[in-house]
C-alpha positions in Angstrom: -36.0 84.3 86.3 -36.4 80.2 86.3 -34.6 78.5 89.0 -31.9 76.2 88.8 -31.8 73.3 90.5 -29.7 72.9 93.6 -27.5 69.9 91.8 -27.0 71.7 88.8 -26.0 74.9 90.6 -23.5 72.9 92.6 -21.9 71.6 89.2 -21.4 75.1 88.3 -20.2 76.3 91.4 -17.4 73.7 91.6 -16.6 74.7 88.2 -16.4 78.3 88.6 -13.9 77.7 91.6 -11.9 76.0 88.9 -9.2 74.0 91.5 -6.9 70.8 91.7 -9.4 68.2 93.7 -6.2 66.0 93.8 -6.2 66.3 98.0 -5.3 63.5 100.5 -9.1 62.6 102.3 -7.3 63.9 105.2 -7.7 67.2 104.2 -11.0 67.8 103.0 -12.3 66.7 106.6 -9.6 68.5 108.4 -11.4 71.4 106.0 -14.2 69.7 106.9 -13.6 70.1 111.1 -12.2 73.4 110.6 -15.7 74.9 109.3 -13.8 75.8 105.4 -17.1 74.0 103.9 -16.4 75.1 100.3 -12.7 74.4 100.4 -13.7 70.8 102.1 -16.0 70.6 99.2 -13.9 71.8 96.4 -11.6 68.8 97.5 -14.1 66.1 98.3 -16.6 66.2 95.1 -14.5 64.8 92.6 -13.5 61.6 95.1 -17.0 61.7 96.2 -18.0 61.0 92.5 -15.5 58.1 92.3 -17.2 56.7 95.3 -14.6 57.1 97.8 -16.6 56.5 101.3 -15.1 59.5 103.4 -15.4 62.3 100.9 -18.9 60.9 100.1 -20.1 61.8 103.5 -18.5 65.4 103.4 -19.9 65.8 100.6 -23.5 64.6 101.9 -23.0 66.5 105.1 -22.6 70.4 103.3 -25.3 69.3 100.8 -27.8 68.4 103.4 -27.1 71.2 105.7 -26.3 73.4 103.2 -23.3 74.5 104.5 -20.9 77.2 103.1 -21.8 78.3 99.8 -23.6 75.7 98.3 -28.1 74.9 98.3 -29.1 72.7 100.9 -29.8 69.5 98.7 -31.5 66.7 101.0 -32.5 64.6 98.3 -29.7 65.0 96.1 -26.9 64.2 98.8 -29.1 60.8 100.2 -29.4 59.3 96.4 -25.4 60.0 96.1 -24.6 58.2 99.1 -26.9 55.6 98.3 -25.6 55.1 95.1 -22.2 54.6 96.4 -22.8 52.9 99.2 -24.2 50.1 96.7 -20.7 50.2 95.0 -18.8 50.2 97.9 -17.0 47.1 99.9 -16.6 48.9 103.5 -19.3 49.7 106.1 -19.0 53.1 106.5 -21.7 54.5 103.8 -24.1 52.0 105.1 -23.4 53.2 108.9 -23.7 56.7 107.6 -27.0 55.9 106.4 -28.5 53.8 109.3 -27.2 57.0 111.4 -29.6 59.5 109.6 -32.6 57.3 109.4 -32.0 57.1 113.3 -31.6 60.2 114.9 -33.9 62.5 113.0 -31.6 65.2 112.5 -30.3 67.6 109.9 -34.0 67.4 107.4 -33.8 63.9 107.4 -37.0 62.1 108.6 -36.3 59.3 111.2 -37.4 56.2 109.8 -36.3 52.8 112.0 -37.1 50.7 109.3 -34.8 52.4 107.2 -32.0 52.4 110.0 -32.3 48.8 110.4 -31.7 48.0 106.7 -28.9 50.0 106.3 -27.4 49.0 109.9 -28.0 45.2 108.9 -26.1 45.9 105.2 -23.2 47.8 107.3 -22.7 44.2 109.6 -22.6 41.8 107.0 -19.3 44.0 105.8 -18.2 43.5 109.0 -18.7 46.8 111.3 -19.1 45.8 114.5 -20.4 49.1 115.6 -23.2 48.1 113.2 -23.9 44.8 114.9 -23.9 46.7 118.2 -27.0 49.2 116.8 -29.3 46.7 115.3 -29.4 45.0 118.4 -30.3 48.1 120.2 -33.2 48.8 117.2 -34.6 45.7 117.6 -36.8 46.1 120.1 -38.0 49.8 118.6 -38.5 47.9 115.1 -39.7 44.4 116.7 -40.6 44.4 120.2 -38.3 43.5 122.0 -38.7 39.3 122.2 -41.1 39.1 119.1 -39.8 36.0 116.9 -38.2 38.0 114.2 -36.5 39.6 116.7 -34.9 37.0 118.3 -34.1 35.9 114.6 -32.1 38.7 114.9 -30.1 38.3 117.7 -29.2 34.7 117.0 -27.7 35.9 113.6 -25.9 39.5 115.1 -26.2 39.9 118.6 -23.4 39.3 121.4 -25.6 39.2 123.9 -25.9 35.7 125.1 -29.0 36.5 127.6 -31.0 37.9 125.2 -30.5 34.6 123.4 -31.0 32.7 126.7 -34.6 34.7 126.8 -35.6 34.2 123.6 -35.9 31.1 124.2 -36.9 30.7 128.1 -40.0 32.6 125.9 -40.6 29.8 123.0 -39.9 32.8 120.3 -37.4 30.2 119.0 -36.2 26.8 119.0 -34.3 25.5 122.1 -34.1 23.1 124.6 -33.5 24.0 129.1 -30.2 23.0 128.6 -29.3 25.5 126.2 -30.9 27.9 127.5 -29.0 27.1 130.5 -25.6 26.9 128.6 -26.2 30.6 127.1 -27.5 32.2 130.9 -24.0 30.8 132.0 -21.9 32.3 128.9 -24.3 35.5 129.4 -22.9 35.2 133.5 -19.4 34.6 132.3 -19.0 37.5 130.0 -20.9 40.2 132.5 -24.2 40.6 131.0 -27.2 41.0 132.9 -28.3 37.5 133.8 -31.7 36.2 135.6 -30.3 34.4 138.2 -33.2 33.0 139.6 -34.1 31.5 136.1 -30.9 29.4 135.8 -31.9 27.7 139.5 -35.5 27.0 138.3 -34.0 25.6 135.2 -32.0 22.9 137.3 -35.0 22.3 140.2 -37.6 21.8 136.8 -34.8 18.7 135.8 -32.8 16.7 137.8 -30.4 15.8 135.3 -29.7 19.1 134.8 -29.2 19.7 138.2 -26.9 17.1 138.1 -24.5 17.9 135.1 -24.6 21.6 135.9 -24.7 21.5 139.5 -21.5 23.5 140.3 -22.5 26.4 137.7 -26.4 26.5 139.5 -25.0 26.8 143.1 -22.2 29.2 142.3 -25.3 31.5 140.7 -27.4 30.8 143.7 -24.3 31.8 146.3 -23.6 34.5 144.0 -27.4 35.8 144.6 -27.0 35.5 148.1 -23.6 37.4 148.5 -25.5 40.6 147.2 -27.8 40.4 150.0 -31.1 41.9 148.1 -34.2 41.2 149.6 -36.2 42.4 146.9 -34.1 39.0 145.1 -34.1 37.0 148.2 -38.2 37.6 148.5 -38.4 36.1 144.2 -36.0 33.2 145.2 -37.8 32.1 148.3 -41.3 32.3 145.5 -39.4 30.4 143.3 -38.2 28.1 145.4 -41.6 27.0 147.1 -42.7 25.4 143.4 -41.0 22.8 143.2 -39.6 19.8 145.3 -37.5 20.2 148.3 -33.7 20.0 147.0 -30.5 19.1 149.6 -28.3 21.2 147.7 -29.7 24.2 147.2 -30.9 24.2 150.7 -26.9 23.1 151.7 -26.1 26.4 149.8 -28.7 28.8 151.3 -27.9 27.9 154.9 -23.8 28.3 154.1 -25.0 32.2 153.1 -28.5 32.4 154.9 -29.4 30.4 157.6 -32.9 32.3 158.2 -33.7 31.5 154.8 -32.5 28.4 154.5 -34.9 27.1 157.2 -37.8 28.9 156.1 -37.0 27.1 152.8 -37.1 23.6 154.5 -39.8 24.4 157.3 -42.2 25.6 154.1 -41.4 22.8 152.1 -41.7 19.8 154.8 -44.8 22.1 157.5 -47.3 21.9 154.2 -48.8 19.6 151.4 -49.6 16.2 152.3 -47.6 13.6 154.3 -46.7 11.2 151.1 -45.4 14.4 149.4 -43.6 15.3 151.8 -41.7 12.2 152.3 -40.9 12.2 148.5 -39.3 16.0 149.4 -37.5 14.6 152.5 -35.9 12.0 151.0 -34.9 14.1 147.6 -33.2 16.5 150.0 -31.6 14.4 152.7 -30.1 12.6 149.6 -28.4 15.7 148.2 -27.6 17.2 151.2 -24.6 17.3 153.2 -23.8 15.8 156.4 -24.6 18.8 158.2 -27.6 19.4 156.5 -28.9 16.0 156.6 -28.7 16.2 160.8 -30.8 19.6 160.3 -33.3 17.7 158.3 -34.3 15.2 160.4 -34.2 17.0 163.7 -37.4 19.1 161.8 -38.9 16.0 160.1 -39.4 13.3 163.1 -42.8 13.7 162.8 -43.2 13.1 158.9 -40.3 10.3 158.8 -42.4 8.4 161.2 -45.4 8.5 159.1 -43.3 7.8 155.6 -43.5 4.0 156.1 -47.5 3.9 155.5 -47.4 6.8 153.4 -44.6 6.3 150.9 -42.1 2.7 151.4 -39.5 3.9 148.6 -39.3 7.4 150.2 -38.7 6.1 153.7 -36.3 3.4 152.4 -34.5 6.2 150.9 -34.0 8.0 154.1 -33.6 4.7 156.2 -30.1 4.8 153.9 -29.3 8.1 154.4 -29.7 7.7 158.5 -27.0 4.7 158.5 -25.1 5.3 155.6 -24.6 9.0 155.7 -25.0 9.9 159.5 -24.2 7.1 161.2 -27.9 6.3 162.9 -27.8 2.5 163.0 -30.1 2.3 166.0 -32.9 5.2 164.4 -32.1 3.7 160.7 -32.9 -0.2 162.1 -36.2 1.1 163.5 -37.6 2.7 160.1 -36.2 -0.4 158.0 -38.2 -3.1 160.4 -41.6 -0.8 160.1 -40.7 -0.3 156.0 -40.8 -4.0 156.1 -43.5 -4.3 157.5 -45.8 -2.4 155.2 -43.6 -3.2 152.3 -40.9 -5.4 152.0 -40.5 -5.3 148.1 -38.4 -2.0 148.4 -34.7 -3.4 150.2 -35.7 -2.1 153.9 -35.9 -5.4 155.2 -32.6 -6.6 153.8 -31.1 -3.0 155.0 -32.4 -3.8 158.0 -30.5 -6.8 158.3 -27.1 -5.2 157.0 -26.9 -2.9 160.4 -27.7 -6.3 162.2 -24.9 -8.2 161.0 -22.5 -5.4 160.3 -19.5 -4.4 161.9 -21.3 -1.8 164.1 -24.1 -4.0 165.5 -22.8 -3.9 168.8 -24.1 -0.7 168.9 -27.3 -1.5 168.7 -27.8 -3.0 172.7 -29.2 -6.3 171.4 -27.9 -9.6 172.0 -26.0 -12.3 169.4 -28.5 -14.2 169.5 -31.4 -11.6 168.7 -29.6 -9.8 166.4 -29.6 -13.2 164.5 -33.0 -13.9 164.8 -34.3 -10.6 163.7 -31.8 -10.0 160.9 -33.2 -14.0 160.2 -36.8 -12.6 160.0 -36.0 -9.7 158.0 -34.4 -11.3 155.5 -36.9 -14.1 154.7 -40.1 -11.3 154.3 -37.5 -9.7 152.1 -37.1 -12.9 150.2 -40.7 -13.6 150.1 -40.9 -10.3 148.3 -38.3 -10.6 145.7 -35.8 -8.7 147.8 -32.3 -10.2 145.8 -30.2 -9.3 148.7 -32.1 -10.3 151.3 -32.1 -13.7 149.2 -28.3 -13.7 149.9 -28.3 -12.6 153.1 -30.6 -15.6 153.9 -27.7 -17.8 152.7 -25.4 -16.3 154.6 -28.1 -16.9 158.0 -28.1 -21.1 156.5 -25.5 -21.9 154.7 -23.9 -23.6 157.7 -26.6 -25.8 157.7 -27.9 -26.5 154.2 -24.4 -25.5 152.4 -25.3 -27.2 148.8 -28.7 -25.9 149.2 -28.1 -22.4 149.7 -25.7 -22.1 147.6 -27.9 -23.4 145.1 -30.8 -20.7 146.4 -28.4 -18.0 145.0 -26.9 -19.7 141.9 -29.5 -18.0 140.0 -28.6 -14.5 140.7 -25.1 -14.9 140.4 -26.0 -16.1 136.3 -27.7 -13.1 135.7 -24.9 -11.0 137.3 -25.6 -9.9 140.9 -22.6 -9.0 142.6 -23.3 -9.7 146.0 -24.1 -13.4 144.7 -21.5 -13.7 142.7 -19.2 -12.6 145.5 -20.9 -15.5 147.6 -20.4 -18.5 144.6 -16.6 -17.1 144.7 -16.0 -17.5 148.4 -17.8 -21.4 148.3 -15.3 -21.8 146.0 -12.4 -21.0 148.4 -13.8 -23.2 151.0 -15.0 -26.2 148.6 -14.8 -25.4 144.8 -16.6 -28.6 144.2 -19.5 -27.3 144.8 -19.9 -25.4 141.7 -18.3 -27.5 139.6 -22.0 -28.7 138.1 -22.5 -24.8 137.7 -23.0 -23.5 134.0 -22.1 -20.0 132.8 -20.6 -18.9 135.9 -17.5 -16.7 135.7 -15.6 -19.3 137.4 -12.9 -21.8 136.1 -12.7 -25.3 138.2 -8.7 -25.8 138.1 -6.6 -28.6 139.9 -3.4 -27.3 141.9 0.0 -29.6 141.5 -1.8 -31.8 144.9 -4.9 -32.3 143.5 -6.7 -29.6 145.1 -9.7 -28.2 143.1 -9.7 -24.0 143.3 -11.6 -21.4 141.1 -9.2 -19.5 139.1 -11.1 -16.6 138.3 -12.7 -16.2 142.0 -10.0 -14.0 143.1 -10.6 -11.2 139.3 -14.2 -11.1 140.0 -14.1 -10.1 143.7 -11.2 -7.5 143.0 -13.7 -6.6 139.8 -16.5 -5.9 142.2 -14.7 -4.4 145.0 -13.7 -1.8 142.6 -17.3 -1.4 140.9 -18.2 0.6 144.6 -21.4 -1.0 143.8 -21.2 -4.0 146.6 -23.2 -3.7 150.2 -21.1 -3.0 153.1 -21.6 -7.4 154.1 -20.6 -8.1 150.6 -17.4 -5.8 150.5 -16.1 -7.2 154.2 -16.7 -10.7 152.9 -13.9 -9.5 149.4 -11.6 -7.6 151.8 -11.2 -10.6 154.2 -11.0 -13.6 151.0 -8.5 -11.3 149.0 -6.5 -11.3 151.6 -6.4 -15.0 152.7 -6.7 -16.3 149.1 -5.5 -14.0 146.3 -2.1 -12.2 145.1 -2.1 -8.7 145.3 
């Protein structure tokens, strides 16, 4: 006797049962869960033929495993589900097919490619579950960070960490800043992140570090709070690749003083002196006062060698000594040494500023000696093009040759150099006739009711420069003095 095909048998079987199918999908699902497979099949079959997703799944499950009186028909079940899936706007059937091909069960051979195909269809139809499944299966099918995998992560994955890693590996186009932003989003969303990579991006780009300093230092602090020796070892290995960073050092010192000392000493006691000067200058510039004090105490030998090795870096160190730490004597000594080596970097005028400043009485130098040393410094600086040295030379010689001296800074004032404009404004208050012949300066000579000349806009110029915060301390003090004497509040 010839064997009847399973689907034909099923039709005959259903016809012989001759019962109504006018029942809700909840009824056939309940019957299926209660293992009343024949009744579940009777209730769901007509709706499955019309494309109803829940009914289709019940029929498919019964046919795939041959439950109840039905014969197993894997091919017929898959055909039914695939046909109905194409008609359905819901993701449920696509999810069901994805699950069948993923799990290697009920006689359906595992096929990750087919599983991916149907999960992606379900994802496009709005399934959150499918979105997660696609992300989960990508590594198995494409490799975790292949170009194709990364494209999928960017289209469906909720993991910002995966997106960051794709940019890091150059599997998808992106800038270091975009990578950093994805890492930081991942951190906000409690995803597993590469803390050290976040720090490394900042160390590799000083501009990015400045813009994202709070986030980078917060990430570092969180890493240190976990007190994991293996992570700290990996961190130290990364830190050693980059120049000494004062703000990183400051955070290290707050949470792990031993690691901070190891970091600073490893950078300051190895390599060429010129490189160590640069690193020390950069670190001091970003360090807190307490951290800067520690660095200076550790680095006397380097500081002594810096003027001859790198005058610009030495100048930055001298500025830190004076402005951040208030070590005027040390800053003056270093400035004089730098001025002897390279008078163009600004150290000559810095030394003169210290000698002419309010705290110069603590230097232990007589007034005559201070003036003589300052004059020598600004003369050297002027010859090398130090603009502030030219202005200070005017301050030191204006009483001897007032008209000639003010002409010395006329060009600088016309160019908009703030310290020079302050001196011209000061001259206006003393004798407006001095600037009557100057052109293109921000001052208009006026005459009051008594016939006295004065510069109308001097007060505005002084206020603007003082508010800018760009003036040196000597110029700023002059602004304050003359503003109080001559300008209305």
